[in-house]
Backbone bond lengths (Angstrom), bond angles and torsions (degrees), N, CA, C in turn:
res aa  C-N    CA-C-N  psi(-1)  N-CA   C-N-CA  omega(-1)  CA-C   N-CA-C  phi
1 M - - - 1.467 - - 1.523 108.68 -
2 T 1.334 119.62 132.03 1.456 122.52 -178.81 1.509 110.67 -89.05
3 A 1.364 114.70 167.70 1.463 118.96 178.87 1.514 110.94 -61.57
4 L 1.322 116.67 -38.88 1.455 118.91 -176.48 1.517 111.79 -70.82
5 S 1.326 118.25 -29.36 1.460 119.53 -177.55 1.514 112.40 -72.47
6 T 1.306 117.78 -10.76 1.464 120.22 -179.62 1.518 112.74 -97.81
7 R 1.306 118.01 6.29 1.462 119.42 -174.38 1.516 113.58 -61.77
8 A 1.308 117.43 -28.99 1.457 118.93 178.39 1.518 112.05 -66.35
9 K 1.333 116.02 -18.15 1.461 120.06 -177.36 1.522 112.69 -102.46
10 L 1.349 116.71 8.37 1.455 119.17 -175.99 1.509 110.72 -64.68
11 G 1.312 116.08 140.27 1.464 121.11 175.15 1.495 109.05 -138.34
12 V 1.321 117.28 144.38 1.449 121.73 -178.58 1.512 109.24 -96.20
13 V 1.315 116.33 126.03 1.454 121.15 178.33 1.513 107.80 -114.11
14 A 1.313 118.69 120.22 1.464 120.84 -177.62 1.508 110.21 -65.65
15 A 1.314 117.16 137.38 1.464 120.70 177.99 1.514 109.14 -66.30
16 S 1.319 116.87 124.02 1.458 121.04 -170.96 1.505 112.86 -83.28
17 A 1.317 118.10 -22.40 1.461 119.07 -178.78 1.513 108.80 -159.77
18 V 1.317 115.03 160.63 1.450 119.73 174.02 1.513 107.41 -111.43
19 L 1.332 118.49 113.00 1.449 122.42 -178.58 1.515 109.09 -86.83
20 L 1.327 115.92 145.36 1.457 119.44 177.47 1.517 109.32 -58.93
21 G 1.329 114.39 132.63 1.461 119.16 177.27 1.503 113.06 90.47
22 T 1.347 118.57 -11.29 1.458 118.42 176.98 1.502 109.58 -85.07
23 V 1.309 115.22 162.13 1.444 120.06 -178.53 1.509 109.51 -98.39
24 A 1.333 115.32 153.44 1.452 122.27 167.26 1.487 113.61 71.35
25 A 1.305 116.15 70.09 1.450 118.72 167.99 1.513 106.40 -60.77
26 G 1.318 116.09 131.51 1.449 119.24 178.20 1.497 114.93 91.80
27 Y 1.316 119.72 -2.07 1.448 119.12 174.42 1.522 110.07 -65.15
28 A 1.317 116.46 148.94 1.459 121.00 170.36 1.514 107.61 -102.60
29 A 1.303 117.21 134.84 1.465 120.79 179.50 1.513 109.15 -85.92
30 T 1.325 115.97 130.64 1.449 121.31 -175.13 1.516 110.01 -115.56
31 T 1.328 117.77 127.61 1.451 121.44 -178.22 1.523 110.41 -76.92
32 R 1.331 115.53 123.37 1.451 121.46 176.43 1.516 108.13 -143.07
33 E 1.306 114.51 167.61 1.460 118.83 173.96 1.522 108.39 -58.69
34 P 1.351 120.02 131.61 1.455 121.05 -178.98 1.525 111.68 -54.10
35 A 1.335 115.01 135.88 1.457 120.38 178.81 1.517 109.88 -82.31
36 P 1.324 117.26 162.69 1.457 119.42 176.62 1.519 110.50 -58.55
37 S 1.313 117.12 146.67 1.461 120.42 177.46 1.514 109.77 -61.14
38 P 1.373 117.60 134.57 1.459 119.42 179.93 1.519 112.86 -74.61
39 V 1.332 118.66 -10.22 1.456 121.14 -173.68 1.527 111.31 -60.80
40 S 1.338 116.23 -44.25 1.456 118.76 -177.02 1.514 112.11 -73.75
41 A 1.334 116.57 -25.94 1.459 119.66 -177.94 1.515 111.92 -88.01
42 A 1.343 117.24 -26.37 1.456 120.53 -174.48 1.513 111.45 -89.70
43 A 1.310 115.69 131.44 1.456 119.80 174.47 1.517 109.05 -74.19
44 T 1.324 116.87 145.05 1.454 120.11 -178.61 1.521 110.21 -113.83
45 G 1.337 115.28 168.24 1.448 120.06 179.48 1.515 112.00 94.41
46 D 1.324 116.80 -174.89 1.458 122.66 -175.52 1.520 110.84 -86.98
47 Q 1.297 116.66 64.01 1.451 119.98 177.43 1.520 109.54 -82.30
48 A 1.315 115.87 151.34 1.456 120.80 -174.97 1.516 111.05 -70.01
49 V 1.336 115.69 127.59 1.454 122.68 170.11 1.517 105.97 -126.03
50 T 1.316 117.01 123.14 1.456 120.77 177.73 1.519 109.48 -124.89
51 L 1.324 115.05 165.30 1.455 121.05 178.12 1.522 111.29 -102.24
52 T 1.317 116.03 13.26 1.463 120.51 176.76 1.530 109.48 -60.26
53 P 1.333 118.04 131.25 1.464 119.48 -179.73 1.521 112.48 -55.06
54 G 1.317 115.49 139.00 1.456 120.54 -179.97 1.513 110.48 176.24
55 P 1.334 117.40 177.85 1.474 121.67 -176.53 1.525 112.70 -78.95
56 R 1.345 115.62 59.31 1.454 120.51 -179.08 1.523 109.91 -133.29
57 L 1.315 114.72 158.62 1.462 121.81 179.05 1.517 108.55 -113.51
58 L 1.321 116.00 125.09 1.456 122.39 177.98 1.523 108.51 -89.89
59 A 1.328 117.43 146.12 1.460 120.62 179.54 1.527 109.08 -162.36
60 I 1.325 115.51 174.98 1.453 122.66 172.99 1.526 108.31 -102.87
61 T 1.327 116.27 125.70 1.457 122.24 174.53 1.528 108.07 -121.81
62 D 1.326 116.52 119.19 1.467 120.14 -179.41 1.525 111.50 49.76
63 R 1.337 116.02 45.37 1.468 123.54 176.70 1.524 113.45 69.60
64 H 1.320 118.56 16.04 1.462 121.39 179.52 1.531 110.15 -127.52
65 V 1.321 115.39 147.16 1.460 121.10 179.63 1.522 109.50 -67.58
66 S 1.322 115.29 131.36 1.462 120.44 -178.20 1.525 109.65 -139.73
67 S 1.321 116.02 167.11 1.461 119.62 176.08 1.522 109.50 -147.89
68 V 1.322 114.86 158.06 1.456 121.43 -177.88 1.519 107.94 -150.99
69 A 1.313 117.37 153.38 1.461 121.22 178.53 1.525 110.02 -63.87
70 T 1.316 116.76 131.67 1.468 120.85 179.88 1.527 110.97 -61.52
71 A 1.310 116.00 -34.84 1.474 119.74 -178.64 1.521 112.30 -71.78
72 D 1.329 118.31 -20.83 1.467 121.26 -178.82 1.532 109.21 -143.24
73 P 1.337 117.45 68.28 1.474 120.26 -173.96 1.520 114.57 -66.69
74 T 1.321 118.26 -18.54 1.463 119.54 177.17 1.525 111.85 -90.23
75 G 1.336 116.10 2.35 1.455 120.44 179.91 1.516 112.21 -83.11
76 S 1.336 116.08 -159.24 1.458 121.99 -176.60 1.526 110.86 -59.83
77 R 1.317 115.38 131.64 1.458 122.45 -176.24 1.526 109.79 -113.32
78 S 1.304 117.70 129.26 1.464 121.83 176.25 1.521 108.72 -89.15
79 V 1.315 117.18 130.04 1.468 122.61 -177.16 1.520 109.26 -121.81
80 S 1.324 116.94 124.56 1.462 121.35 -178.82 1.525 110.76 -88.05
81 G 1.305 116.08 176.68 1.455 121.19 176.05 1.512 112.84 -91.17
82 L 1.335 117.75 2.60 1.460 121.72 -177.13 1.521 110.69 -83.27
83 E 1.309 117.13 118.94 1.463 121.89 179.84 1.521 110.39 -87.35
84 C 1.315 116.07 126.13 1.468 122.20 177.41 1.531 108.72 -143.66
85 L 1.319 115.88 150.12 1.457 120.40 173.67 1.522 111.00 -99.92
86 R 1.324 116.48 -20.48 1.460 123.08 171.19 1.513 107.55 -141.89
87 V 1.327 116.70 146.33 1.450 120.82 176.76 1.517 109.03 -146.53
88 Y 1.309 116.38 149.85 1.466 121.99 173.45 1.524 106.27 -159.46
89 A 1.338 116.75 151.67 1.459 119.86 -178.66 1.514 110.81 -151.81
90 A 1.332 115.03 153.59 1.465 122.11 173.64 1.523 107.88 -160.97
91 A 1.317 116.40 140.58 1.463 123.20 175.44 1.524 112.61 53.70
92 G 1.328 117.58 33.94 1.446 121.18 176.80 1.511 115.91 83.09
93 T 1.321 117.16 4.73 1.470 122.06 175.99 1.517 108.79 -114.38
94 G 1.328 116.54 136.63 1.455 119.81 -179.86 1.509 111.75 -126.32
95 V 1.323 115.65 164.52 1.459 121.77 171.68 1.524 107.40 -130.87
96 C 1.316 115.15 134.86 1.461 122.72 -179.73 1.520 108.00 -126.39
97 L 1.322 116.85 125.50 1.464 121.40 171.68 1.519 105.90 -98.96
98 R 1.323 116.58 114.05 1.464 119.70 -170.63 1.527 111.84 -133.53
99 P 1.325 116.69 159.14 1.461 120.00 175.29 1.525 110.20 -67.32
100 D 1.322 116.01 142.65 1.453 122.37 173.52 1.529 109.09 -104.08
101 T 1.324 115.41 -59.43 1.461 122.30 171.07 1.524 106.71 -124.47
102 A 1.311 116.79 -171.72 1.461 120.23 178.63 1.521 111.51 -64.22
103 W 1.340 117.17 -17.28 1.463 119.66 -173.31 1.521 113.53 -124.79
104 T 1.342 117.52 -3.10 1.461 119.50 -176.23 1.527 110.85 -130.93
105 Y 1.358 115.44 162.69 1.455 121.82 -176.89 1.521 110.05 -135.06
106 Q 1.330 115.07 163.70 1.459 121.34 -179.46 1.525 110.96 -132.08
107 V 1.330 115.28 149.25 1.455 122.45 164.67 1.519 106.08 -97.32
108 V 1.329 116.77 122.83 1.463 121.13 -178.75 1.526 108.33 -120.68
109 V 1.331 116.74 122.57 1.460 121.83 173.42 1.521 107.60 -87.20
110 L 1.337 115.99 132.16 1.462 121.88 -174.00 1.520 111.56 -115.48
111 D 1.347 115.39 148.75 1.454 118.10 169.53 1.525 108.90 -89.20
112 A 1.325 116.89 -174.87 1.467 119.91 -173.69 1.516 112.88 -64.96
113 A 1.338 117.31 -21.83 1.463 121.29 179.80 1.525 111.99 -96.05
114 L 1.320 117.25 16.22 1.465 124.54 179.72 1.527 112.92 68.20
115 R 1.329 117.07 20.81 1.457 120.39 176.81 1.527 110.01 -88.35
116 P 1.338 117.60 134.87 1.469 120.63 179.58 1.528 111.35 -65.87
117 T 1.320 116.15 135.23 1.463 121.45 174.09 1.521 111.90 -114.08
118 R 1.328 117.26 -25.07 1.461 122.78 174.80 1.526 107.84 -147.91
119 T 1.318 115.45 144.79 1.457 120.59 178.05 1.514 109.06 -136.27
120 L 1.336 115.80 133.99 1.461 121.15 -178.26 1.521 108.62 -136.16
121 S 1.324 116.99 125.64 1.463 120.49 174.93 1.517 109.31 -75.17
122 V 1.338 116.15 137.46 1.462 120.34 -178.02 1.521 110.20 -132.72
123 P 1.327 117.19 150.58 1.461 119.95 176.32 1.521 111.03 -81.32
124 G 1.318 117.12 154.77 1.450 120.80 170.79 1.515 114.64 88.13
125 L 1.328 114.90 -177.84 1.460 124.08 -175.92 1.521 111.23 -96.52
126 P 1.335 119.31 130.93 1.467 122.65 -178.84 1.523 112.58 -55.66
127 N 1.341 115.18 137.24 1.457 119.56 -176.66 1.517 113.88 -135.51
128 R 1.325 118.72 -49.26 1.462 121.96 -178.88 1.523 109.95 -136.64
129 A 1.337 116.76 153.06 1.458 122.00 177.33 1.522 109.20 -151.96
130 R 1.342 116.17 141.44 1.454 120.86 179.41 1.521 110.78 -150.03
131 V 1.349 114.83 152.78 1.455 123.66 173.84 1.519 107.08 -128.80
132 S 1.336 117.55 139.25 1.459 120.13 178.33 1.525 110.26 -68.06
133 A 1.317 116.93 161.40 1.466 121.69 -174.83 1.528 112.40 -59.19
134 S 1.340 117.57 -30.49 1.463 121.26 179.90 1.514 112.54 -81.45
135 G 1.345 117.24 -13.81 1.450 121.94 -175.78 1.520 113.57 87.93
136 R 1.312 117.66 -0.86 1.474 120.36 -175.23 1.516 113.31 -78.78
137 M 1.334 117.31 -44.75 1.458 121.40 -172.79 1.524 110.99 -101.41
138 V 1.324 116.33 136.29 1.465 122.95 -179.60 1.519 108.78 -126.09
139 S 1.319 116.18 138.01 1.465 120.13 179.47 1.520 110.33 -135.79
140 W 1.329 115.23 157.92 1.465 121.59 178.97 1.524 109.74 -150.79
141 T 1.324 115.73 158.06 1.462 123.09 173.48 1.522 108.65 -134.83
142 T 1.327 116.09 137.98 1.464 121.63 173.41 1.526 109.35 -129.40
143 F 1.338 115.83 152.24 1.457 121.42 169.96 1.525 108.88 -88.35
144 V 1.325 116.96 128.04 1.462 120.30 178.91 1.525 112.34 -117.02
145 G 1.313 117.61 -2.95 1.456 121.55 176.28 1.508 108.72 -160.78
146 G 1.358 117.90 142.00 1.452 120.36 -171.78 1.519 108.23 71.43
147 D 1.311 117.80 174.96 1.456 119.23 -178.24 1.512 113.49 -126.54
148 S 1.318 118.03 5.52 1.458 118.44 176.93 1.516 109.78 -164.91
149 Y 1.346 114.58 168.42 1.458 120.27 178.17 1.528 112.10 -66.89
150 T 1.328 117.08 -15.99 1.459 120.00 -179.98 1.517 112.00 -93.62
151 S 1.331 117.88 -3.95 1.456 121.23 -177.00 1.528 111.13 -80.98
152 A 1.319 116.13 139.17 1.449 120.03 174.91 1.517 108.41 -67.84
153 G 1.327 116.41 133.71 1.445 120.17 176.36 1.512 115.04 76.01
154 F 1.351 118.81 17.75 1.454 119.28 178.37 1.528 109.35 -67.33
155 S 1.321 115.51 155.94 1.454 120.88 179.41 1.517 109.36 -142.04
156 T 1.315 116.60 143.83 1.460 121.94 -179.93 1.529 109.69 -127.05
157 R 1.318 115.25 162.50 1.456 122.21 169.78 1.523 107.48 -130.47
158 T 1.312 115.58 127.76 1.462 121.51 179.58 1.513 109.04 -126.40
159 G 1.333 116.34 128.59 1.455 121.07 -178.19 1.507 112.51 -130.35
160 I 1.334 115.24 169.94 1.463 122.56 -178.69 1.526 108.85 -139.82
161 I 1.329 116.03 137.64 1.460 122.21 171.85 1.520 108.93 -117.55
162 D 1.322 116.62 130.17 1.454 122.39 170.05 1.530 106.29 -91.52
163 T 1.329 118.13 105.86 1.458 120.70 -174.35 1.524 112.35 -71.16
164 A 1.338 118.00 -16.79 1.466 120.54 178.95 1.519 111.53 -78.81
165 T 1.333 117.22 -36.88 1.462 121.36 -176.72 1.526 112.88 -107.46
166 G 1.324 116.45 -18.39 1.452 120.23 -175.54 1.509 113.94 83.23
167 V 1.333 117.31 -4.52 1.465 120.93 179.76 1.526 109.03 -63.75
168 T 1.337 116.18 131.56 1.462 121.58 -176.05 1.520 110.48 -124.55
169 V 1.315 116.36 128.49 1.467 122.83 171.37 1.523 105.76 -101.44
170 T 1.322 117.07 110.08 1.466 119.08 -176.23 1.519 112.57 -77.29
171 S 1.330 117.17 -20.92 1.465 120.35 177.38 1.518 110.15 -155.73
172 L 1.316 116.32 130.26 1.468 120.07 176.67 1.525 112.48 -66.29
173 E 1.305 117.21 -11.83 1.455 120.00 177.95 1.531 111.93 -64.38
174 E 1.338 117.12 -11.69 1.459 121.33 174.80 1.529 111.51 -74.20
175 F 1.326 117.92 -18.78 1.458 121.71 -172.50 1.536 111.96 -76.52
176 A 1.336 115.23 148.95 1.471 121.08 172.89 1.525 108.68 -72.86
177 I 1.331 116.04 151.76 1.471 121.54 -175.12 1.518 111.01 -125.83
178 K 1.331 115.52 137.03 1.456 122.07 164.73 1.517 107.66 -116.78
179 R 1.313 116.85 118.59 1.462 121.71 177.11 1.512 107.82 -111.00
180 D 1.320 116.03 121.29 1.473 121.51 -176.64 1.516 111.30 52.86
181 G 1.341 116.17 38.76 1.452 121.71 174.50 1.510 115.65 85.30
182 R 1.324 118.23 -2.05 1.464 120.97 -178.22 1.524 110.88 -119.94
183 A 1.328 115.15 147.79 1.452 120.15 177.82 1.531 109.39 -58.95
184 Y 1.320 115.22 141.26 1.466 119.66 -173.88 1.515 110.02 -143.37
185 R 1.344 115.75 140.23 1.460 121.36 174.18 1.522 108.62 -142.04
186 N 1.327 116.40 139.61 1.461 120.65 175.95 1.528 107.64 -162.74
187 P 1.328 118.13 132.74 1.467 119.58 -178.70 1.528 114.52 -66.94
188 D 1.355 117.42 -11.36 1.474 118.76 -178.72 1.525 113.19 -89.04
189 V 1.345 118.24 6.21 1.458 121.30 -176.29 1.535 111.14 -65.83
190 N 1.335 115.83 132.49 1.462 123.42 174.02 1.521 109.25 -131.34
191 Y 1.339 115.90 150.29 1.469 121.69 176.56 1.527 109.89 -127.31
192 W 1.332 115.41 150.39 1.459 120.04 170.58 1.524 110.73 -159.65
193 G 1.328 115.43 159.98 1.461 121.11 171.32 1.513 115.83 69.44
194 V 1.336 118.29 61.26 1.470 121.75 177.55 1.521 110.77 -73.78
195 T 1.331 116.43 144.69 1.467 123.11 169.25 1.520 107.04 -139.94
196 F 1.333 117.58 132.73 1.465 122.23 -171.34 1.523 112.27 -95.94
197 T 1.333 115.11 150.44 1.462 121.00 172.15 1.527 108.48 -86.97
198 A 1.343 116.13 176.77 1.466 120.82 -173.90 1.525 112.99 -69.66
199 D 1.341 118.17 -18.44 1.464 118.99 -176.19 1.527 114.09 -86.96
200 D 1.344 117.80 -1.18 1.464 123.37 178.65 1.521 113.83 65.27
201 N 1.319 117.40 12.37 1.468 120.00 176.89 1.524 110.77 -119.92
202 L 1.314 117.01 -49.56 1.459 120.46 178.56 1.529 110.23 -80.29
203 F 1.303 115.22 149.27 1.463 120.43 178.72 1.520 109.29 -150.40
204 Y 1.316 116.08 166.28 1.460 122.72 171.96 1.527 107.85 -118.85
205 A 1.326 115.76 152.49 1.463 120.72 178.83 1.516 108.42 -160.19
206 T 1.314 115.78 174.79 1.466 121.81 172.90 1.522 108.63 -99.99
207 M 1.333 115.73 135.76 1.463 121.34 172.40 1.518 108.50 -122.16
208 S 1.320 116.11 131.85 1.463 121.61 177.56 1.524 109.44 -113.04
209 T 1.325 116.46 134.72 1.457 121.75 175.70 1.523 108.99 -164.50
210 G 1.309 115.93 143.48 1.461 120.36 176.63 1.509 113.95 58.16
211 G 1.336 117.28 30.05 1.457 120.28 179.75 1.517 114.15 79.08
212 R 1.323 117.94 6.33 1.460 121.97 179.01 1.527 109.89 -119.06
213 R 1.333 115.36 154.62 1.452 121.46 179.40 1.527 108.66 -123.38
214 Y 1.320 114.88 130.07 1.464 121.23 -174.17 1.526 111.40 -122.40
215 L 1.333 115.39 146.33 1.452 120.52 162.51 1.521 106.54 -79.30
216 V 1.340 116.40 126.42 1.460 119.84 176.41 1.518 109.52 -118.79
217 R 1.328 114.47 150.57 1.465 121.01 170.21 1.520 106.88 -105.97
218 G 1.332 116.08 127.94 1.449 120.16 -176.38 1.510 113.01 -114.60
219 D 1.329 115.38 157.95 1.451 123.23 179.15 1.526 106.93 -127.70
220 V 1.338 116.86 110.92 1.460 120.09 -176.58 1.519 110.81 -64.23
221 A 1.313 118.42 -44.92 1.464 121.87 -176.97 1.525 111.85 -62.82
222 R 1.328 116.74 -39.89 1.463 121.20 -178.34 1.522 112.63 -86.54
223 R 1.346 117.04 -9.40 1.469 121.58 -177.42 1.538 110.33 54.01
224 A 1.326 115.05 54.02 1.457 119.84 -175.45 1.525 110.50 -148.49
225 V 1.350 115.91 153.06 1.463 122.33 173.87 1.517 109.03 -134.56
226 E 1.335 115.56 157.77 1.463 121.50 174.80 1.515 108.95 -138.81
227 T 1.332 116.18 142.88 1.458 120.27 -178.50 1.521 110.47 -77.35
228 L 1.348 115.58 146.53 1.458 122.01 179.45 1.520 112.87 -120.45
229 K 1.334 117.44 -41.79 1.461 120.48 -174.13 1.519 109.27 -161.33
230 E 1.340 116.73 145.98 1.462 120.86 178.33 1.535 111.51 -84.95
231 N 1.328 113.81 161.77 1.467 123.86 173.99 1.530 112.66 59.64
232 V 1.321 115.61 41.32 1.463 121.93 175.13 1.527 107.19 -124.48
233 E 1.342 116.81 113.54 1.459 120.86 -176.74 1.522 111.32 -122.13
234 C 1.322 114.83 149.97 1.463 122.61 176.96 1.530 112.06 50.89
235 P 1.340 117.10 59.82 1.471 120.12 -177.43 1.523 111.90 -68.19
236 S 1.326 114.75 150.05 1.464 122.28 176.24 1.526 107.24 -140.48
237 L 1.326 116.41 112.03 1.460 121.53 -174.18 1.523 110.77 -77.54
238 S 1.329 116.15 135.64 1.462 121.15 179.06 1.530 110.01 -67.11
239 P 1.333 117.86 155.74 1.468 120.79 -178.93 1.522 113.68 -56.61
240 D 1.328 118.20 -30.22 1.465 120.01 179.36 1.524 112.50 -88.88
241 G 1.326 117.82 0.23 1.456 121.76 175.07 1.515 115.87 75.25
242 T 1.337 118.20 13.38 1.462 120.29 -173.89 1.524 114.24 -102.08
243 R 1.348 116.50 -18.98 1.459 119.84 -174.68 1.530 110.48 -136.48
244 I 1.311 114.50 157.18 1.453 120.69 176.62 1.521 108.73 -125.99
245 A 1.326 116.13 121.02 1.464 120.45 169.61 1.518 107.43 -81.29
246 F 1.336 116.99 142.45 1.460 119.26 -176.79 1.516 109.93 -159.93
247 K 1.308 116.02 168.38 1.458 120.21 173.97 1.525 107.66 -102.53
248 E 1.322 115.42 126.51 1.463 122.75 -177.33 1.523 108.87 -107.23
249 A 1.324 117.03 119.22 1.462 120.66 -179.12 1.524 110.10 -62.87
250 V 1.327 116.46 130.64 1.458 121.52 179.67 1.532 109.11 -63.82
251 D 1.326 116.56 126.80 1.464 122.15 -176.92 1.522 111.19 53.93
252 A 1.345 116.38 30.66 1.467 123.07 179.83 1.524 112.91 59.36
253 D 1.331 116.67 23.28 1.466 121.98 -178.02 1.533 109.04 -125.22
254 P 1.343 118.55 104.33 1.464 120.49 -178.55 1.526 113.63 -57.23
255 A 1.329 117.80 -25.50 1.462 120.26 179.08 1.531 111.53 -63.83
256 K 1.333 117.62 -19.61 1.458 121.97 178.87 1.526 112.49 -91.45
257 G 1.332 117.15 -1.17 1.453 120.95 -179.62 1.518 111.91 98.18
258 W 1.358 115.00 -179.47 1.450 121.13 -175.62 1.525 111.30 -128.71
259 R 1.323 116.11 147.45 1.463 122.94 175.04 1.521 108.63 -107.91
260 L 1.326 117.03 123.72 1.453 120.61 176.69 1.522 109.13 -67.72
261 S 1.328 116.65 120.84 1.464 122.05 -173.21 1.524 110.20 -138.01
262 V 1.330 115.36 171.97 1.465 121.38 -179.08 1.526 109.31 -132.08
263 L 1.327 116.04 131.44 1.457 123.17 179.73 1.520 109.65 -105.27
264 D 1.338 116.59 126.10 1.463 122.40 173.01 1.526 107.35 -83.46
265 L 1.318 117.98 116.90 1.461 120.83 -173.90 1.525 112.91 -70.65
266 A 1.322 118.16 -22.91 1.465 120.35 179.33 1.519 111.72 -76.69
267 T 1.331 116.98 -38.99 1.465 120.86 -175.55 1.521 112.90 -108.33
268 M 1.324 117.17 -12.82 1.467 124.02 -174.33 1.532 111.82 61.63
269 R 1.331 115.95 22.15 1.450 120.56 175.96 1.524 110.18 -81.43
270 V 1.333 116.38 138.18 1.459 122.18 -179.10 1.527 109.47 -106.16
271 T 1.331 116.38 132.06 1.461 122.62 175.90 1.514 108.75 -118.89
272 A 1.318 117.26 121.37 1.461 120.96 176.36 1.517 109.35 -76.26
273 T 1.324 117.17 138.87 1.459 119.95 176.43 1.524 109.64 -79.08
274 A 1.325 115.76 174.99 1.468 120.99 179.58 1.527 112.31 -76.52
275 E 1.318 117.70 -5.19 1.462 120.80 177.41 1.525 109.33 -78.72
276 T 1.334 116.42 114.74 1.463 121.04 -177.89 1.527 112.86 -100.70
277 A 1.332 117.56 -10.06 1.462 119.56 174.10 1.525 108.92 -72.32
278 S 1.323 116.57 156.35 1.451 120.81 179.29 1.522 109.82 -72.21
279 V 1.329 116.33 120.17 1.459 122.10 -178.16 1.521 109.28 -106.89
280 D 1.316 116.69 105.74 1.457 121.95 176.29 1.520 107.74 -103.13
281 D 1.335 115.49 76.07 1.453 120.99 -176.81 1.520 108.46 -157.20
282 Q 1.329 115.12 162.02 1.458 120.94 170.55 1.517 106.32 -97.87
283 A 1.321 115.20 101.55 1.467 120.18 -173.37 1.522 111.06 -61.49
284 A 1.324 116.25 154.91 1.457 122.78 175.57 1.520 108.81 -113.01
285 W 1.323 116.37 142.54 1.461 121.35 178.11 1.525 109.75 -87.01
286 L 1.318 117.05 126.16 1.459 122.93 171.58 1.519 106.27 -101.31
287 G 1.319 117.83 87.80 1.448 121.29 -170.61 1.519 109.46 77.57
288 T 1.329 116.69 -156.82 1.462 120.30 -175.92 1.526 113.75 -96.91
289 G 1.354 117.53 -4.98 1.451 117.69 -172.85 1.517 116.73 -123.57
290 T 1.333 118.24 -2.84 1.456 120.21 -174.18 1.522 110.74 -132.83
291 L 1.325 115.61 140.98 1.456 122.04 178.19 1.521 109.91 -111.61
292 A 1.332 116.37 139.37 1.460 122.35 174.16 1.525 108.22 -115.48
293 Y 1.345 116.19 142.25 1.457 120.34 -174.49 1.521 109.15 -159.15
294 T 1.318 115.68 164.57 1.459 121.60 -178.74 1.520 111.21 -103.48
295 L 1.328 116.27 135.85 1.457 123.18 168.50 1.518 107.87 -126.20
296 R 1.327 115.52 149.08 1.457 119.81 179.26 1.524 110.85 -110.07
297 Q 1.328 115.16 139.87 1.453 120.27 174.80 1.529 108.56 -75.82
298 S 1.324 115.75 172.15 1.460 120.75 -177.67 1.527 112.26 -62.26
299 D 1.349 117.62 -24.08 1.459 120.54 178.43 1.522 112.04 -89.51
300 G 1.341 116.96 5.09 1.460 121.25 177.45 1.511 114.59 93.00
301 Q 1.352 118.66 -9.37 1.462 119.58 -179.96 1.521 110.52 -66.63
302 P 1.343 117.24 131.14 1.466 120.25 178.45 1.522 111.24 -86.59
303 D 1.310 116.42 148.74 1.460 122.98 173.23 1.524 108.13 -137.98
304 V 1.315 117.05 147.45 1.458 121.77 175.65 1.519 109.45 -97.56
305 W 1.318 115.38 128.61 1.462 123.40 179.01 1.522 109.42 -118.26
306 T 1.329 116.07 161.69 1.464 121.19 171.72 1.520 109.44 -130.06
307 V 1.331 115.05 157.88 1.465 121.25 177.87 1.524 107.56 -155.42
308 P 1.343 118.42 146.06 1.467 120.23 175.70 1.530 111.15 -60.68
309 A 1.327 116.78 144.58 1.463 121.58 -177.34 1.522 113.17 -81.07
310 D 1.347 117.98 -12.08 1.463 120.23 -174.80 1.525 113.76 -94.59
311 G 1.332 117.84 7.74 1.458 120.65 179.47 1.512 114.25 91.42
312 S 1.313 117.63 -5.40 1.462 121.08 -178.77 1.525 110.43 -91.06
313 G 1.337 115.12 179.03 1.447 121.41 171.82 1.517 114.88 70.02
314 T 1.317 115.42 -161.01 1.464 122.29 179.42 1.524 108.58 -138.60
315 P 1.323 117.57 153.59 1.463 120.39 176.78 1.528 111.00 -64.11
316 K 1.333 115.37 151.28 1.462 121.20 -177.35 1.528 109.42 -136.23
317 L 1.327 116.22 129.24 1.454 121.56 174.15 1.529 108.71 -74.92
318 V 1.346 117.11 121.40 1.464 119.25 -176.27 1.524 113.64 -119.32
319 L 1.324 118.27 -23.34 1.464 120.29 -176.07 1.513 110.24 -143.52
320 P 1.345 117.51 87.36 1.465 120.38 -179.20 1.536 110.97 -65.11
321 G 1.326 115.22 145.70 1.452 120.11 174.50 1.511 114.46 65.54
322 A 1.328 117.33 31.61 1.459 120.88 -179.03 1.525 109.37 -140.92
323 E 1.335 115.35 167.37 1.458 121.37 177.88 1.510 109.84 -156.93
324 S 1.341 116.10 177.23 1.464 122.87 178.93 1.522 112.11 57.13
325 P 1.355 118.27 54.70 1.459 120.23 -177.42 1.535 112.58 -69.88
326 S 1.334 115.09 145.42 1.455 121.25 178.97 1.521 108.88 -150.52
327 P 1.337 118.93 121.72 1.461 120.01 177.09 1.526 109.44 -72.46
328 L 1.317 117.18 136.46 1.467 120.80 179.82 1.514 109.40 -86.06
329 T 1.311 115.35 77.39 1.472 121.50 -178.18 1.511 111.64 -93.14
């Protein structure tokens, strides 16, 4: 029986706890046919992994930064010695969310050779990471209270580093807010899942307040955000800037899971992808037509899947035993 043939039997199991050292606070574990063991497919030892742009896919394998040829993702995998719980890269710049001590974590900005260029201690458990297409802007999200987006009273911290100027926003909660066109303030505001536009100033993110979750457009220079649409979480802007991949809470209730969907920014029309399992991830665009994302098996093992962004086709397992996919563009 293949993984795809079991989709009718998929069930979402809420993650019951976040263990120290595990990845993805707030992930939902999804029951699927067990994937092949990554051990035989993954190369071991100190093989070279770089962030130099090229036809490769970056990911986390066994808590270490790894890469594989995009054309043959199930082939030989290079695994570095760099430990990260989240990774993302663009234009030769990377971001790694990694353990510092048993109780603390760091945001580390990397050069193309995986050498640290900036390090920042952050509170909470690593959750999301992004780099702008130019490599200039770096963002991260951590959970600092509760253990998932479905938990009552959860809290996040989302920050941004401008690697060109060194200016650091430690929390987007400092930004002014316009909700439905009016100035808004509330101490319960949380942000997560930044994705940058091509100009390195504007960005999209999720804002939660009053029990609702909004897609917001932010302006780094103005230190401000404005709401655009409800029930849009973990946005990921397409390379051409026209669409946003996101996770849409089923019946607007995160406790029921999320549907990986795509928002057309010109029409605000939403298209659900063919992935019907609950996707609790910030998907990555592989070109303009394919999305890559992480799903977890019932035993907690992560796998990277892809699906067409236009609602057609079927999901495909491309990287067993890996997570946090990032195209090396």
